[in-house]
C-alpha positions as CSV (number, residue, x, y, z in Angstrom):
1,M,-75.6,41.3,9.3
2,P,-72.2,41.3,8.1
3,Q,-71.4,38.8,5.5
4,E,-68.8,36.2,6.3
5,S,-66.2,35.4,3.8
6,P,-65.9,31.8,2.8
7,K,-63.1,30.0,4.5
8,Q,-60.2,29.2,2.3
9,L,-59.2,25.5,2.4
10,T,-55.5,24.9,2.2
11,P,-54.4,21.5,1.1
12,T,-52.5,19.6,3.8
13,V,-49.6,17.5,2.6
14,L,-48.9,14.3,4.6
15,P,-45.3,13.2,4.8
16,L,-44.5,9.8,3.3
17,F,-42.7,8.7,6.4
18,M,-44.3,9.5,9.7
19,P,-41.8,9.7,12.6
20,S,-42.8,7.5,15.4
21,D,-41.8,7.1,19.0
22,R,-41.2,3.4,18.4
23,T,-38.2,2.4,16.4
24,N,-39.1,-1.3,15.7
25,D,-42.4,-1.0,13.9
26,Y,-41.3,-3.0,10.9
27,V,-41.8,-6.7,11.2
28,P,-40.2,-8.7,8.4
29,P,-42.3,-11.5,6.9
30,K,-41.5,-15.0,7.9
31,S,-39.2,-17.0,5.7
32,W,-40.4,-19.8,3.5
33,L,-38.9,-22.4,5.8
34,R,-40.5,-20.9,8.9
35,R,-43.9,-20.9,7.3
36,N,-43.6,-24.5,5.9
37,W,-41.4,-26.4,8.3
38,L,-44.2,-28.5,9.6
39,W,-44.6,-30.5,6.3
40,F,-41.1,-29.8,4.9
41,L,-39.3,-31.6,7.8
42,P,-41.0,-35.0,7.5
43,V,-41.1,-34.9,3.7
44,G,-37.4,-33.9,3.6
45,C,-36.4,-36.7,6.0
46,L,-38.5,-39.2,4.1
47,S,-37.1,-38.2,0.8
48,S,-33.5,-38.5,2.1
49,L,-34.3,-41.9,3.5
50,L,-35.9,-43.1,0.2
51,L,-32.9,-41.7,-1.8
52,F,-30.5,-43.6,0.5
53,A,-32.5,-46.8,0.3
54,G,-32.8,-46.5,-3.5
55,T,-29.0,-46.0,-3.8
56,I,-28.4,-49.2,-1.7
57,A,-30.9,-51.1,-3.8
58,L,-29.3,-50.0,-7.0
59,I,-25.8,-51.0,-5.8
60,A,-27.2,-54.4,-4.7
61,H,-28.9,-54.9,-8.0
62,L,-25.7,-54.1,-9.9
63,V,-23.6,-56.5,-7.8
64,F,-26.1,-59.4,-8.1
65,S,-26.6,-58.8,-11.9
66,T,-22.8,-58.8,-12.4
67,L,-22.5,-62.0,-10.4
68,K,-25.2,-63.6,-12.4
69,Q,-23.6,-62.8,-15.7
70,S,-20.3,-64.5,-14.8
71,D,-19.3,-67.7,-16.4
72,P,-19.1,-69.8,-13.2
73,Y,-22.6,-68.7,-12.3
74,Q,-24.0,-69.5,-15.7
75,T,-22.2,-72.9,-15.9
76,A,-23.3,-73.9,-12.4
77,L,-26.9,-73.0,-13.1
78,A,-27.0,-74.7,-16.5
79,S,-25.4,-77.8,-14.9
80,A,-28.1,-77.9,-12.2
81,Q,-30.9,-77.5,-14.7
82,A,-29.4,-80.3,-16.8
83,S,-28.9,-82.7,-13.9
84,P,-31.5,-85.5,-13.8
85,E,-30.5,-86.4,-10.1
86,L,-31.2,-82.9,-8.9
87,A,-34.5,-82.7,-10.9
88,A,-35.6,-86.0,-9.3
89,K,-35.1,-84.5,-5.8
90,I,-36.4,-81.0,-6.2
91,G,-38.5,-81.2,-9.3
92,S,-38.2,-79.5,-12.7
93,P,-37.8,-76.7,-13.7
94,V,-34.9,-75.7,-11.5
95,E,-34.8,-71.9,-11.1
96,A,-32.3,-69.7,-9.3
97,S,-33.4,-67.2,-6.7
98,Y,-32.5,-63.6,-7.0
99,F,-29.8,-63.6,-4.3
100,A,-26.5,-65.4,-4.8
101,T,-23.5,-65.0,-2.5
102,G,-19.8,-65.4,-3.0
103,S,-17.0,-63.7,-4.8
104,I,-15.3,-63.5,-8.1
105,H,-11.8,-62.1,-8.6
106,L,-10.5,-61.5,-12.1
107,E,-7.2,-60.2,-13.2
108,N,-6.7,-60.1,-16.9
109,S,-7.2,-63.7,-18.1
110,D,-6.8,-65.3,-14.6
111,G,-9.0,-65.4,-11.6
112,D,-11.1,-67.4,-9.1
113,A,-14.7,-67.8,-8.1
114,S,-16.4,-69.1,-5.0
115,L,-20.2,-69.0,-5.2
116,A,-23.3,-70.2,-3.4
117,I,-26.4,-70.1,-5.6
118,P,-29.8,-70.9,-4.1
119,V,-32.1,-72.8,-6.5
120,S,-35.6,-74.2,-6.2
121,G,-38.0,-76.5,-7.9
122,P,-41.6,-77.4,-7.4
123,E,-40.7,-80.1,-4.7
124,G,-37.9,-78.4,-2.8
125,G,-34.8,-76.3,-2.9
126,A,-31.0,-76.6,-2.9
127,I,-27.9,-74.6,-2.8
128,I,-25.3,-74.9,-5.6
129,Y,-21.7,-74.5,-4.4
130,V,-19.1,-73.6,-6.9
131,E,-15.3,-73.3,-6.6
132,A,-13.5,-72.5,-9.8
133,T,-10.2,-71.0,-11.1
134,K,-9.5,-69.3,-14.3
135,S,-6.2,-69.7,-16.0
136,S,-5.3,-68.4,-19.5
137,G,-9.0,-67.5,-20.0
138,E,-10.3,-71.0,-19.2
139,W,-12.4,-71.9,-16.2
140,T,-11.6,-75.1,-14.2
141,Y,-14.1,-76.3,-11.7
142,E,-12.6,-77.8,-8.6
143,Y,-15.9,-78.2,-6.8
144,L,-19.5,-78.1,-8.2
145,S,-22.3,-79.7,-6.3
146,A,-25.8,-79.1,-5.0
147,E,-26.8,-79.5,-1.4
148,L,-30.5,-80.2,-0.8
149,N,-32.1,-77.9,1.8
150,D,-34.2,-80.6,3.6
151,T,-31.8,-83.6,3.8
152,R,-28.4,-81.9,3.3
153,E,-27.6,-84.6,0.8
154,R,-25.0,-83.5,-1.8
155,I,-25.4,-84.1,-5.5
156,A,-22.3,-83.8,-7.7
157,L,-22.9,-81.7,-10.8
158,D,-21.1,-82.1,-14.1
159,P,-19.7,-78.8,-15.4
160,S,-19.6,-80.2,-19.0
161,R,-23.4,-80.3,-19.0
162,G,-23.6,-76.6,-18.4
163,E,-21.1,-75.5,-21.1
């Protein structure tokens, strides 16, 4: 029997890029936003809302703290705390609430103030009304009184007690 010669193996080289009939085989990966939108959308909206609310709260805090540091506010509150008539009606100690309303306009050493300051004691509450003008650096109080919440009775306050 004749002897067969061993087959020679030739290495085959595969091309790096195989041509295809389809031209759109490559599918790009989804973007980060497309993969995470389900949690990103509510968290992003909530974060924006909290940032907006925090900004408003900060502005309100700055306005109220500026109002509370003014001379008319300090004098009115000290006059109310030193008033025996007010202490007899709402109790002692007389404490101011966080919110005060009104306006203060200052220009150099002149200005005016119109404030309403809620105060409370152990037996009730009142609102202190202040109308004052500032001339040459000195505050003059045209009106300073406390109105009781339950009876609407007005008690005149002496600004000299608060200075």
